[in-house]
C-alpha positions in Angstrom: 0.0 0.0 0.0 2.7 2.5 0.9 4.4 1.9 -2.5 1.2 2.9 -4.4 0.7 5.9 -2.1 4.3 7.0 -2.9 3.7 6.8 -6.6 0.5 8.7 -6.3 2.2 11.4 -4.3 5.0 11.6 -6.9 2.5 11.9 -9.7 0.7 14.7 -8.0 4.0 16.5 -7.2 4.9 16.3 -10.9 1.5 17.7 -11.8 2.0 20.6 -9.3 5.3 21.4 -11.0 3.9 21.3 -14.5 0.5 22.7 -13.5 1.8 26.2 -13.0 3.4 26.1 -16.4 0.2 24.9 -18.0 -1.9 27.6 -16.2 0.5 30.3 -17.3 0.9 29.2 -20.9 0.6 31.4 -23.9 -2.7 31.3 -25.8 -1.4 29.3 -28.8 0.7 26.9 -26.8 -0.8 23.4 -26.6 -3.5 24.5 -29.0 -3.6 23.2 -32.6 -6.3 24.8 -34.8 -5.8 21.9 -37.3 -6.8 19.3 -34.7 -10.3 18.8 -36.3 -8.8 18.0 -39.7 -6.3 15.7 -38.1 -9.2 13.9 -36.4 -11.1 13.6 -39.6 -8.1 12.0 -41.4 -7.7 9.5 -38.6 -11.4 8.7 -38.7 -11.1 8.2 -42.4 -8.2 5.7 -41.9 -10.2 3.7 -39.4 -13.3 3.7 -41.5 -11.4 2.5 -44.6 -9.2 -0.1 -42.9 -6.0 1.9 -43.1 -6.2 2.5 -46.9 -4.2 5.8 -47.2 -5.2 6.4 -50.8 -8.9 6.6 -49.8 -8.0 9.4 -47.4 -5.6 11.5 -49.5 -8.1 14.5 -49.5 -8.2 14.5 -45.8 -4.4 14.3 -45.5 -4.0 17.2 -48.0 -6.5 19.3 -46.1 -4.5 18.7 -42.9 -1.2 19.6 -44.7 -2.8 22.8 -46.1 -4.2 23.8 -42.7 -0.9 23.1 -40.9 1.1 25.1 -43.5 -1.3 28.1 -43.3 -1.0 28.0 -39.5 2.8 27.8 -39.5 2.9 30.7 -42.0 0.6 32.7 -39.8 2.7 32.0 -36.7 5.9 33.0 -38.5 4.4 36.2 -39.7 3.1 37.0 -36.2 6.6 36.4 -34.7 8.2 38.5 -37.4 5.9 41.4 -36.7 6.3 41.0 -32.9 10.1 40.8 -32.9 12.4 43.8 -32.8 15.1 43.5 -35.3 18.4 45.2 -35.6 17.4 46.5 -39.0 14.0 48.0 -38.3 
């Protein structure tokens, strides 16, 4: 019993350490706006028995979403940063 209590205490201690970081996270951190398209592509794979060709449209939609998100994040960082040349 004391062994399981110790592991439970260790787990909650780890959560307390990481909990503050999670509570104080930036808005976009841990948030993926493309999660819905990722879920759709995974559902398609399950529905079609893992046949990737049947789900190519879903994969392309995910890639396009991810690329648009990354471009948007790069532009936001570029606008936010103070450069030596500006």
